[in-house]
C-alpha positions, -999 to +999 in steps of 0.1 A: +828-276-534+783-278-532+768-264-555+739-250-530+752-220-506+726-235-482+733-266-483+774-260-473+763-235-448+739-258-431+766-283-434+791-261-417+768-256-390+768-295-378+800-290-387+803-261-353+782-279-335+805-310-332+833-290-329+822-270-298+813-308-281+845-321-287+858-289-270+830-292-241+847-327-236+883-320-243+876-289-212+859-317-190+886-337-191+910-314-182+888-298-151+889-333-142+922-336-140+927-305-121+899-316-099+915-347-092+944-337-080+932-308-057+908-333-044+935-358-028+956-325-015+924-307-001+892-330+003+875-305+022+879-275+003+847-259-002+862-246-035+870-279-046+840-296-035+815-267-059+839-273-085+833-313-086+798-301-083+796-279-111+818-307-133+788-333-120+761-314-140+779-302-167+788-340-170+750-350-168+743-324-196+767-336-217+759-373-218+725-364-230+733-345-261+734-382-278+697-382-275+689-354-296+691-379-325+660-373-348+668-350-384+660-318-373+665-322-334+698-292-337+674-267-349+657-241-338+618-243-331+582-229-335+565-231-304+525-225-301+500-230-273+465-224-277+439-220-250+412-248-247+375-245-238+367-225-207+370-190-214+390-167-192+405-199-172+418-215-200+433-183-214+449-176-183+460-211-180+480-205-212+495-170-208+510-188-177+525-219-204+534-190-222+554-173-194+566-210-182+587-213-219+596-183-222+615-188-186+623-220-201+642-212-230+659-179-212+676-204-190+685-219-219+701-187-230+676-188-261+668-159-280+628-161-280+603-140-305+569-137-307+554-146-339+517-142-331+496-135-307+459-125-298+449-115-262+416-132-240+389-113-239+392-102-202+426-116-192+454-141-204+456-153-243+437-170-268+467-184-283+505-171-292+531-184-316+570-184-305+599-187-324+629-201-298+662-197-309+692-219-298+712-250-301+686-283-302+656-259-294+638-283-312+650-314-298+641-300-266+612-289-274+596-316-300+580-339-269+561-308-254+537-313-282+501-320-262+477-314-237+494-300-204+459-295-175+459-273-148+442-278-113+439-244-089+422-226-076+402-204-102+409-166-093+383-158-118+357-177-090+340-155-070+335-187-051+369-197-050+361-227-061+388-254-075+382-253-116+404-273-139+416-254-174+437-269-204+457-259-230+473-277-263+505-270-273+520-277-307+560-275-319+576-276-354+609-273-364+623-240-377+638-255-409+663-241-427+669-236-469+686-267-474+658-288-465+634-288-495+599-281-492+584-275-528+552-253-521+533-240-552+521-207-557+485-221-570+486-242-536+484-214-515+459-184-504+471-151-492+451-128-468+459-095-453+449-077-430+451-050-399+474-059-373+456-063-341+484-064-316+497-040-289+527-011-302+541-002-337+530+026-360+519+001-384+494-009-360+451-012-365+460+016-398+473-005-426+469-041-437+507-053-424+494-083-413+501-117-431+477-149-433+485-179-458+463-207-458+479-244-476+447-250-490+459-293-498+465-299-461+441-267-445+474-255-431+471-219-419+499-195-406+495-158-395+523-134-385+516-094-377+545-084-356+572-081-382+573-042-391+557-051-429+538-067-449+567-080-468+584-092-436+553-109-421+546-127-453+585-139-454+579-151-416+545-168-425+563-183-455+592-199-432+560-213-405+547-225-437+578-246-452+586-256-411+544-267-405+552-290-431+584-308-428+569-312-393+540-327-410+561-358-431+579-358-396+543-370-381+528-389-410+560-409-406+558-414-371+521-425-376+536-453-401+558-461-375+531-464-344+546-437-327+526-419-292+539-386-309+519-393-345+482-376-335+474-342-318+445-347-294+412-332-286+419-304-255+398-321-232+398-346-205+415-379-204+445-366-232+468-345-216+501-355-215+510-336-181+491-326-152+499-290-129+479-294-097+484-263-073+450-275-051+447-293-029+483-299-030+508-295-054+523-320-080+533-317-114+536-353-132+538-363-168+515-390-176+540-405-203+569-410-183+555-410-149+581-378-137+566-358-108+576-331-084+559-316-061+576-280-065+553-267-089+567-230-088+600-239-097+582-260-131+561-228-141+590-206-133+609-231-169+623-257-149+616-286-175+645-305-181+643-334-158+605-339-182+618-331-212+657-356-207+630-382-194+611-384-227+641-379-246+656-415-230+628-430-235+633-423-275 
């Protein structure tokens, strides 16, 4: 029926997603009718009350599905975190963000893979690239692009002074083969080098890590965590295709004067979200005003309300 098998696979995946949504709706409707009857019989029964609360949460989640309306929202995602200026303090903050997003992914039942990571000189990380696999992963994460600011008492300062640190987050969709991205070999510079990560029989022994530079755009992607140079190159090309797709989306957003059009510098005044741990606890999104004093929960991956409020803004 379709000439391109990748297109057929993509269409079947979309069909399956819609069928799951429909089945969820039918299930919730049936559960509502059942709970309604039980409530009329035993309105104070703890199990009935708990069932109503759980159904309410399911309905709230289902309501937000309509917000995932961008072309790549249903795709998996690549997430890149980079420490700002500030040495060890900023690198520790980047690692805290990496844990926060890892915990968020686990809460959603998503699979998270480390594609590339560079550790800090003393503690933390300089940068890390994750691949997050799960339904609507990119749709959830696409508004996390920007600078994240942390205020706390520094554990690396002997005088116990308050410290402000910055790290940036970038996100792009993991595009499937049904989205045509033209890449000419003559536009690529491919370098190999020895992996620097921990573990693995090839680390620091063979030139298995791969760095690909797309000369026309200056985009650089690297991968060193796969088992062979071939696998690293394959993943790097996958990332490059996704970055080029995201670049095209950003160009379109810029033409529409969208807020996401440009990445700001990793510095004061450019942050999208503040995480204050001292002298009080407050996490506040600059764009929506959404805030909470439960900073521990946020840093443990409780990010959905921040993400959903941004999605509702369109």
